[in-house]
C-alpha positions, 0 to 999 in steps of 0.5 A: 772144137776139142771133140773134133780134134780128138776125132781127127786124131782118132781117124789119123790113128786108125788110118796109120794103124790100118794103113801100116797093117795093109802095107805090112801085108802087101810087103810080106806078100812081096817078100815071100815072092822074092824069098822063093826066088832068092832068100839072100836078096829077100833079107834086106826087105825083111829088115825094112819091114821090121820097122812097120810095128813102130808106125802101128804102135803110133797109130795104136797110141793115137787111137787109144789117147783120142778115144779116151779123150772123146769118151771124157768129152761125151761123158761116156755116152758111147760106152753104153751103146752095143756097137761101141762095146763090140768095136772096143772089143775088136780094137782090143783083139787087134792090139792083142793079136798084133802084140802076141801073134804078129810079133811072135811070128815076125821074131820067129821068121827073123831068127830063121832067116838070120840063122840061114835055116833051111827048115822049109816046113817051119818057114812055110808054117810061119808064112801061112800063119802070117797070112792068116794073121794079116787076114784077121787084122784086115777083117777086124779093121773092116768090122771096126769101120763098119760099126763106126759108120752104121752105129747100130743098137 
């Protein structure tokens, strides 16, 4: 019963983290469309989207805590399997990518928007990097789900 509770929390964390990442991706696509039409009306959208990392953090915390709980319950049996080691490395990459790359890009964008900077080249660079960031995150989430379902050795 406790293992199933950890597994449920793990899945909820994954859904929260991956779902919020997907919502962030879709919201940024909409933001850029609005920004191209009118930068002033796009600003409130950015203020709302800045809240997404809080939900992502909650999802990350749930994934980590429940993962540790499941490993303790199984005495680390999954830790010896190749699929789990790859999955664990991808989870670390997702977290680091989110903290290091994603956060830096959003902070840069927020600063440029707040300063009313008309540096189209810099904003375009941020836009392209955010798109690549989101694609990378979504591909890594897909890989985690794939590894979790098929559990190859």
